[in-house]
Each structure stands twice: as structure tokens, then as C-alpha cells.
C-alpha positions in Angstrom: 32.2 -34.0 -20.3 30.1 -35.9 -22.8 31.0 -37.1 -26.2 31.6 -34.4 -28.8 33.0 -32.0 -26.2 29.8 -30.8 -24.6 29.6 -30.4 -20.8 27.3 -32.4 -18.7 25.7 -30.0 -16.2 25.4 -31.4 -12.7 24.9 -28.1 -10.8 21.7 -26.9 -9.1 20.8 -24.7 -12.1 19.9 -26.9 -15.0 20.0 -25.4 -18.4 16.6 -24.5 -19.7 15.1 -24.4 -23.2 15.0 -20.6 -23.3 18.8 -20.4 -23.1 19.1 -23.1 -25.8 16.7 -21.2 -28.0 18.6 -17.9 -27.6 21.8 -19.5 -28.7 20.5 -21.7 -31.5 18.9 -18.6 -33.1 22.3 -17.0 -33.4 24.1 -20.0 -35.0 25.5 -19.5 -38.5 25.1 -22.1 -41.3 27.1 -25.2 -40.4 28.0 -23.8 -36.9 27.7 -26.3 -34.0 26.9 -25.4 -30.4 29.3 -27.3 -28.1 28.2 -25.9 -24.7 25.5 -23.7 -23.4 25.0 -22.1 -19.9 23.8 -19.1 -18.1 25.2 -16.8 -15.4 24.5 -17.3 -11.7 22.5 -14.2 -10.7 24.3 -13.7 -7.4 27.7 -14.0 -8.9 26.8 -11.6 -11.7 25.3 -9.1 -9.2 28.5 -9.3 -7.1 30.6 -8.3 -10.2 28.6 -5.0 -10.2 29.1 -4.4 -6.4 31.5 -1.5 -6.9 29.0 1.0 -8.3 26.5 -0.2 -5.7 29.0 0.7 -3.0 29.5 4.1 -4.5 25.8 4.6 -4.6 25.5 3.6 -0.9 28.2 6.3 0.0 26.2 8.9 -1.9 23.0 8.0 -0.2 24.6 8.1 3.3 26.2 11.5 2.6 22.8 12.7 1.3 21.2 11.6 4.6 23.8 13.3 6.7 23.5 16.5 4.7 19.7 16.3 4.9 19.7 15.9 8.7 22.0 18.8 9.1 20.0 21.0 6.7 16.7 20.3 8.3 17.9 21.3 11.8 19.8 24.4 10.7 18.0 27.6 11.7 18.7 29.2 8.3 16.4 26.7 6.6 13.4 27.3 8.9 12.0 29.9 6.6 11.5 27.6 3.5 10.2 24.6 5.4 11.3 21.0 5.7 9.4 19.8 2.6 11.2 22.3 0.4 14.6 21.3 1.8 13.8 17.6 1.0 12.5 18.6 -2.5 15.7 20.6 -3.3 17.9 17.7 -2.2 16.2 14.9 -4.3 18.4 15.5 -7.4 21.4 14.6 -5.3 19.8 11.5 -4.0 18.7 10.0 -7.4 22.2 9.2 -8.7 23.0 7.4 -5.5 19.8 5.3 -5.8 20.5 4.4 -9.4 24.0 3.2 -8.5 22.8 1.2 -5.5 20.3 -0.6 -7.7 22.8 -1.7 -10.3 23.6 -5.0 -8.5 19.9 -5.8 -8.1 19.2 -5.0 -11.7 22.2 -7.1 -12.8 20.8 -10.1 -10.9 17.5 -9.7 -12.7 19.1 -9.3 -16.1 21.2 -12.4 -15.6 18.1 -14.5 -15.8 17.7 -13.5 -19.4 21.3 -14.1 -20.4 22.8 -17.1 -22.1 26.4 -18.2 -22.7 27.5 -20.4 -25.6 30.6 -22.0 -27.0 30.5 -23.1 -30.6 33.1 -24.6 -32.9 33.8 -21.1 -34.2 33.3 -18.5 -31.4 32.0 -17.6 -28.0 28.6 -16.1 -27.6 26.9 -13.9 -24.9 23.2 -13.2 -25.6 21.2 -10.9 -23.4 17.5 -9.9 -23.6 17.5 -7.2 -20.9 17.7 -4.3 -20.5 17.9 -4.4 -24.3 18.6 -7.3 -26.7 22.3 -7.6 -27.3 24.5 -10.3 -28.9 28.3 -10.4 -28.3 30.4 -12.6 -30.5 34.0 -13.4 -29.9 36.0 -15.2 -32.6 39.3 -17.0 -31.7 41.3 -13.9 -32.4 39.2 -11.9 -29.9 40.2 -14.2 -27.1 42.9 -12.1 -25.4 43.6 -13.5 -21.9 41.9 -16.5 -20.3 41.5 -16.2 -16.6 39.4 -18.4 -14.3 38.2 -17.8 -10.8 36.6 -20.6 -8.8 34.2 -20.1 -5.9 33.4 -22.2 -2.9 30.0 -23.2 -4.2 31.5 -25.0 -7.2 30.8 -22.3 -9.7 33.4 -20.2 -11.5 33.9 -17.3 -13.8 36.1 -17.3 -16.9 37.2 -14.1 -18.5 38.6 -13.9 -22.0 38.3 -10.4 -23.3 38.9 -6.8 -22.1 37.0 -3.7 -23.1 39.0 -0.5 -23.0 37.5 3.0 -23.3 39.8 5.9 -24.0 38.9 9.6 -23.6 41.0 12.7 -23.7 40.4 15.8 -21.7 42.8 18.8 -22.0 46.2 17.3 -21.6 45.1 14.2 -19.7 44.2 10.8 -21.0 41.8 8.5 -19.2 41.4 4.8 -19.6 38.6 2.6 -18.4 38.6 -1.2 -18.7 36.3 -4.1 -18.0 36.5 -7.8 -18.1 34.2 -9.8 -20.4 33.5 -13.5 -19.9 31.2 -16.1 -18.4 30.2 -15.3 -14.8 29.2 -18.0 -12.4 28.9 -21.1 -14.6 29.0 -24.8 -13.6 32.1 -26.9 -14.2 34.3 -23.9 -14.8 37.5 -26.0 -15.5 35.7 -27.8 -18.3 34.4 -24.6 -19.8 37.9 -23.0 -19.6 39.3 -26.0 -21.4 36.8 -25.6 -24.2 37.7 -21.8 -24.5 41.4 -22.7 -24.7 40.6 -25.2 -27.4 38.9 -22.5 -29.4 41.8 -20.0 -28.7 44.1 -22.4 -30.5 42.4 -21.6 -33.7 43.7 -18.1 -33.6 45.6 -16.9 -36.6 48.6 -14.6 -36.7 47.5 -10.9 -37.3 
């Protein structure tokens, strides 16, 4: 770490000016940027592997169904092209899910992470511009996962969606944090420093 608490990046993905500009544009008067980084595209894509796996299952089931349907005698009257056309609406959701990891890898290139003396920032330009800001009181649980390539992910917030259908309640949750950043231990330490500024609610 360098003087002032910033992290010296020694990894293979040096921080570029676009990420700096994205974060500096979000700073409030008097706010100081302590650290800036960006997600590793492969790590970020891996975090979206579950929907991609579900999409693969849908595509495989669609292919099996299509092969069976094409060779059934009952479909001979409408033709093979019609059978394929009627089945496409079932294929499209699978393809969309399969492409989520790839799209995530592309979107990661336009994302920037930042730690200031007041909050944590996640800025994304694609698929649409979004700015997520987390004050010290928004830091819920700090978890770090290290990878063999020296990168790591640090999670500090959970999103929970609640819906009610008939007499049943459904909860969905997702982790929010910095995916695939250099020097994860140093970044975690800075997040913990910021978390100490939390006030009692």
C-alpha cells in the first residue's frame, strides 16, 4: 500500500484512465478517492455461471425434443421447417440464459470499483449506466474469497427480493461486492476501515 492508504496495483491489469474518470465524476465535494479498480472479466462471468448452466439445460432439452419431434410420423404432415419454427419460442429463453456469462464478461470491461473516505462505489456503463453507492451503514457482512491467480472477490452487501404468491413467500438474495480485484487483502482492509465509521441505527 502507498502513503494515504491507496493500493499500489501490481497485477497484470493496470488501472486505466477511463475507470479513474468514471469514479472521479461521482465524487462529492470534499470526498477523496482512496482506491480504484475494476473487475476481472473472467471472474465476473463465472459469478453468473448458474443462469448460463440453466440455459444450457434448456437448449439440450430443446434439441432432444426437436430430434424426437422431427422423426415422429405425426409431424410429417406439417413439415420439418414448421416444426422448427414452432419450437423456437422454447429455444430463445435458453439462449438468453446461456449468454449471460458472456455478456457479463463484456460488461465488466465498462465497470469501475472505488473506495472513498466516505463510501464504496460501483459504476457501470453497460448494459445501462448505473451507480451504486454504499455508505458505512450499508456494509453488512465482509467476506473475501481468494483465487489461485492472486485475484480475489470481496462482498459487503446483500440484496433481498421478497414476493408473495397465495400463501407462500419467496425470497431471493444476491451478493454485492468487488469481483476479481488485485490485492484483495488490502482492499478488504480498506473496506473494514470504512465499516468502522458505522453509526448505531
